[in-house]
Each structure stands twice: as structure tokens, then as C-alpha cells.
Backbone as JSON, one array per atom type, in Angstrom:
{
  "sequence": "XXXXXXXXXXXXXXXXXXXXXXXXXXXXXXXXXXXXXXXXXXXXXXXXXXXXXXXXXXXXXXXXXXXX",
  "N": [[-25.32, 16.85, 0.92], [-22.03, 16.59, 2.02], [-20.34, 13.94, 3.51], [-17.82, 13.25, 5.87], [-15.7, 10.68, 5.5], [-13.17, 9.67, 5.92], [-10.29, 10.21, 7.92], [-7.48, 12.43, 8.12], [-5.32, 10.83, 8.87], [-5.95, 8.38, 7.8], [-5.39, 8.43, 5.15], [-3.33, 8.04, 2.23], [-0.51, 8.54, 0.07], [0.27, 7.44, -3.1], [2.48, 6.82, -5.77], [1.56, 6.63, -9.22], [2.88, 4.56, -10.79], [3.66, 2.82, -8.66], [1.17, 2.18, -7.51], [-0.05, 0.79, -9.66], [1.73, -1.38, -9.88], [1.35, -2.61, -7.39], [-1.34, -3.4, -7.67], [-0.96, -5.26, -9.75], [0.66, -7.12, -8.44], [-1.11, -8.15, -6.47], [-3.01, -9.31, -8.1], [-1.56, -11.21, -9.59], [0.09, -12.76, -7.91], [-0.08, -15.36, -5.41], [-2.0, -14.34, -2.87], [-2.92, -13.82, 0.48], [-5.52, -12.96, 2.86], [-4.18, -12.04, 5.07], [-1.78, -11.18, 3.91], [-2.7, -8.96, 2.45], [-3.57, -7.31, 4.53], [-1.13, -6.9, 5.83], [0.22, -5.45, 3.82], [-1.41, -3.16, 3.68], [-1.05, -2.11, 6.26], [1.72, -1.58, 6.23], [1.84, 0.36, 4.17], [0.31, 2.36, 5.38], [1.9, 2.94, 7.68], [4.32, 3.74, 6.47], [3.59, 5.95, 4.99], [2.95, 7.8, 6.8], [2.78, 11.07, 8.02], [2.55, 12.35, 5.64], [4.17, 11.47, 3.56], [4.81, 10.65, 0.23], [4.55, 7.62, -1.36], [6.7, 5.71, -3.48], [7.97, 3.72, -6.25], [10.37, 3.05, -5.12], [9.73, 2.22, -2.61], [8.49, -0.19, -2.86], [9.55, -2.86, -2.31], [9.51, -2.84, 0.44], [6.88, -2.89, 1.04], [5.51, -5.17, 0.05], [4.77, -8.53, 1.17], [7.42, -10.34, 2.72], [7.82, -13.1, 2.21], [6.96, -13.44, -0.37], [8.43, -11.64, -1.72], [10.11, -10.66, -4.52]],
  "CA": [[-24.4, 17.1, 1.99], [-20.86, 15.72, 2.01], [-19.95, 13.36, 4.79], [-16.39, 12.96, 5.97], [-15.55, 9.26, 5.79], [-11.79, 9.35, 6.31], [-9.52, 11.26, 8.57], [-6.17, 12.66, 7.51], [-4.44, 9.7, 9.2], [-6.34, 7.22, 7.02], [-5.08, 8.68, 3.75], [-1.95, 7.8, 1.84], [-0.18, 8.98, -1.28], [1.05, 6.46, -3.85], [2.72, 7.18, -7.17], [0.8, 5.77, -10.13], [3.59, 3.31, -11.05], [3.58, 1.95, -7.49], [-0.21, 1.71, -7.41], [-0.25, -0.22, -10.68], [2.52, -2.56, -9.53], [0.68, -3.28, -6.27], [-2.49, -4.09, -8.26], [-0.43, -6.41, -10.47], [1.12, -8.1, -7.44], [-2.27, -8.79, -5.85], [-3.69, -10.11, -9.12], [-0.73, -12.27, -10.15], [0.72, -13.59, -6.87], [-1.01, -15.91, -4.43], [-2.02, -13.48, -1.7], [-3.95, -14.13, 1.47], [-6.07, -11.8, 3.55], [-3.09, -11.56, 5.94], [-0.87, -10.42, 3.05], [-3.32, -7.67, 2.14], [-3.54, -6.49, 5.75], [0.26, -6.52, 6.01], [0.51, -4.4, 2.86], [-2.14, -1.94, 4.09], [-0.39, -1.58, 7.45], [3.01, -1.01, 5.81], [1.56, 1.6, 3.44], [-0.12, 3.34, 6.37], [3.06, 3.33, 8.49], [5.34, 4.4, 5.67], [3.11, 7.22, 4.45], [2.66, 8.68, 7.93], [3.42, 12.38, 7.91], [2.35, 12.9, 4.31], [5.18, 11.01, 2.61], [4.25, 9.97, -0.94], [5.32, 6.41, -1.62], [7.05, 5.49, -4.88], [8.49, 2.38, -6.52], [11.48, 2.81, -4.19], [9.17, 1.63, -1.39], [7.79, -1.43, -3.21], [10.07, -4.04, -1.6], [9.16, -2.74, 1.85], [5.42, -3.01, 1.16], [5.0, -6.52, -0.19], [5.21, -9.5, 2.18], [8.77, -10.86, 2.46], [7.79, -14.47, 1.69], [6.73, -13.38, -1.82], [9.25, -10.56, -2.26], [11.01, -11.16, -5.59]],
  "C": [[-23.24, 16.09, 1.89], [-20.58, 15.23, 3.41], [-18.46, 13.08, 4.76], [-16.23, 11.51, 6.41], [-14.17, 8.92, 6.31], [-11.16, 10.54, 7.01], [-8.2, 11.4, 7.83], [-5.25, 11.46, 7.71], [-4.75, 8.47, 8.35], [-6.04, 7.38, 5.53], [-3.6, 8.38, 3.48], [-1.75, 8.3, 0.41], [0.72, 7.95, -1.95], [1.28, 7.0, -5.26], [1.92, 6.2, -8.04], [1.57, 4.49, -10.48], [3.55, 2.33, -9.87], [2.18, 1.37, -7.35], [-0.48, 0.6, -8.42], [0.5, -1.51, -10.35], [1.91, -3.32, -8.36], [-0.57, -4.02, -6.76], [-2.04, -5.36, -8.98], [-0.01, -7.51, -9.51], [-0.06, -8.87, -6.87], [-2.99, -9.7, -6.85], [-2.88, -11.34, -9.51], [-0.13, -13.22, -9.11], [-0.34, -14.18, -5.94], [-0.95, -15.07, -3.15], [-3.18, -13.87, -0.79], [-4.49, -12.82, 2.05], [-5.0, -11.19, 4.46], [-2.09, -10.73, 5.14], [-1.42, -9.02, 2.76], [-3.31, -6.74, 3.35], [-2.11, -6.02, 6.03], [0.6, -5.34, 5.09], [-0.16, -3.09, 3.26], [-1.47, -1.3, 5.3], [0.94, -0.92, 7.09], [2.8, 0.31, 5.08], [1.16, 2.69, 4.42], [1.06, 3.85, 7.19], [4.05, 4.17, 7.69], [4.9, 5.76, 5.14], [2.72, 8.2, 5.55], [3.43, 9.98, 7.78], [3.36, 12.96, 6.5], [3.38, 12.49, 3.27], [4.48, 10.28, 1.47], [5.15, 8.8, -1.28], [5.52, 6.23, -3.13], [7.53, 4.05, -5.06], [9.68, 2.05, -5.62], [11.01, 2.12, -2.91], [8.56, 0.25, -1.62], [8.26, -2.63, -2.39], [9.74, -4.02, -0.11], [7.68, -2.94, 2.09], [4.95, -4.44, 1.01], [5.54, -7.48, 0.86], [6.53, -10.15, 1.78], [8.76, -12.25, 1.85], [7.6, -14.48, 0.17], [7.57, -12.32, -2.49], [10.24, -11.12, -3.26], [12.06, -10.14, -5.92]]
}
């Protein structure tokens, strides 16, 4: 039996290049738990309504203190 773990509102769409760059950012930059929560909240807010996020959204997702 399949269980439903996530609702539609908890899903997001990321392009593969953006997903890879976010993984790289988290691995290479000093990130705190707060940074990760900030990024998750931004991704959730920005992808509301089914918008697929791309590299054009990268600067809006990462925390400003580390935004290069």
C-alpha cells in the first residue's frame, strides 16, 4: 500500500542545474542550520503555484551573507 507523505504544497520543482549548484553550495560554503532553513523556505515560497525554479532564481535562494 502506498502512503501519501507529502501534500501538493510541500513539493517543489527545481531544474537539474539549480539542484546541483545548491548541493555544491551546501557542500563548499560554511552553512548553518539556519541557512538551510532559509533556503528551504525561499524555495517553498518561490515555487508556490507550481513554478519550476531555475538558475535564474539561485541568488534569491542562497542566504545574502554568503551570496557571491
